[in-house]
Every structure is written in structure tokens, then in C-alpha cells.
N, C-alpha and C positions, 0 to 999 in steps of 0.2 A: 752529326751529320746524318742525313737520311739517305738510305740506299734505295735505289730503284729495283724493283723485282723484275726479273726478266720473264718473258712469256714462257720460257722453257723450264724455269725452276718450279718444281711442284712440291707440295707438302707430302709427308709420309702417307697420309690417308689417301691422297690422290693416287699415289703409286700403287698402294694396296688395292684400291678400287679397280684400277685399270688391269692389274695383274689378275684379280679375282674374276673380272669380266672375261678376260682372255681365256682363263682356265675353264670357266663354265661353258663358254661358247665352243671351245675345242672339244670338251667332253660331250656336249650335245651333238656335234657333227660326227664324232667317232661313234657314238651310240646309234645315230641314225644309219650310218654306213653298216655297222654290224647287224642291225635289225633288217636292213634291206638284203644283205647277203644271206642271212638266215632264211628269210622268206623266199628268196630265189632258189636256194638249195632245196627247201621243202617242196616248192612247186615243181622243180625238176624231178625230184624223187617221186612225187605223186603221179606225174606224167609218165615216168618209166613204168610204174606199177600198172597204170591203166593201159599203156601200150602193150605190155606183156599179156595182160588178161584179154584184151581185145584180139591180139594176135593168136592166142590159144583158141579163143572162141571161133574166130574165122577159120582156123585150121580144122577144128572139129566139124564145123558146118561143111567145109570143103570135103572132108573125109566122108561125111554122110552122103553128100551128093555124088561122090565118085564111087564109093564102096557100097552104098545102100544101107549102111548101119553106122552107128556112132562108134568111135574107137574104144577099145576095152581098157586102154591104159595111156598115160601121158607119154610113156616111152615110144609108143607107136606113132604118136603125133610128132615127136622129136625126130624119129628116124625117117618117116615117110614124107613129112610135110615141112621139114626144115625149120621148125621152131627151135630157137635156142633159149634155154632157161639158165640164167646165171644163178646157180645154186648157192653161191656165196652171198647173194643179196636177197634172194626170194625163196619162199617155200610155196609150192603149188600143190593144192589138195584137189584131186580129180576124182569125182565120185560118179561112175557110170551106173545107170539104173536099168538099162536094157538096150537092145539093138535099136529101137526106134524112139527112145526117150532121151531128150537132151541131158547130158551129164551136168552135174553141178561143178562149177569151177571156182575155186577160191585161191587168190594169190595174196600172200602175206609177205611184207617186206621185213627182213631181219634187221635188227638194230646193229649199227656198225660202231 
């Protein structure tokens, strides 16, 4: 006697193929999410670095316009102009050249 195969009965290879497709699709989705989170984190970090450098530069220019000379140290900018530097995340290299020459400002992000 001949048996009728049901629509829901599958062979072993069909099950393996569906399972492999599901695993691959899930891995791709998880990989895309991790990639997107990594890029978002990197963009946020770059933005924080730029904001700090721009804030220091604006404070230095404000000091020059108010005091008539560029600040001699970064601590002067922090004390008088309210710039906050998170020293656990950034290193600020401030090189003054003279009273009327714009100092060189380098902000470096520390690896966390």
C-alpha cells in the first residue's frame, strides 16, 4: 500500500537547509547590529573630541579678546572660562607661543 506524504513532512536535508538558512540570517542580522553600534560609538567619541577642542579654542579666543593676550596655560582656561576637561578620557596638549600668537591645541582621546 502506498502512503501519501503530508505537506508538513520533510526530509532530513530540507530540515538542515532551513536550519542553516535561519542560523546564517540570524548571524547576519546580529553582525549588522554590532557594526552599527560600533559606528555609532565611534561617531559619538569623535564628536566629543571635536566639541572639547572647539570649546577650548573658543575659550582661548574669548580670553584673548577680554584680556588682550592668549592664556599661558590650560589651567587658566579651566579656572576663568569654565572649560571642563575629562582627564580620564582626554589629554590636552596646550602650547602657547606668546601673548599675541594663537597657541597650538591638541586633544587626544585615551583608549578605554
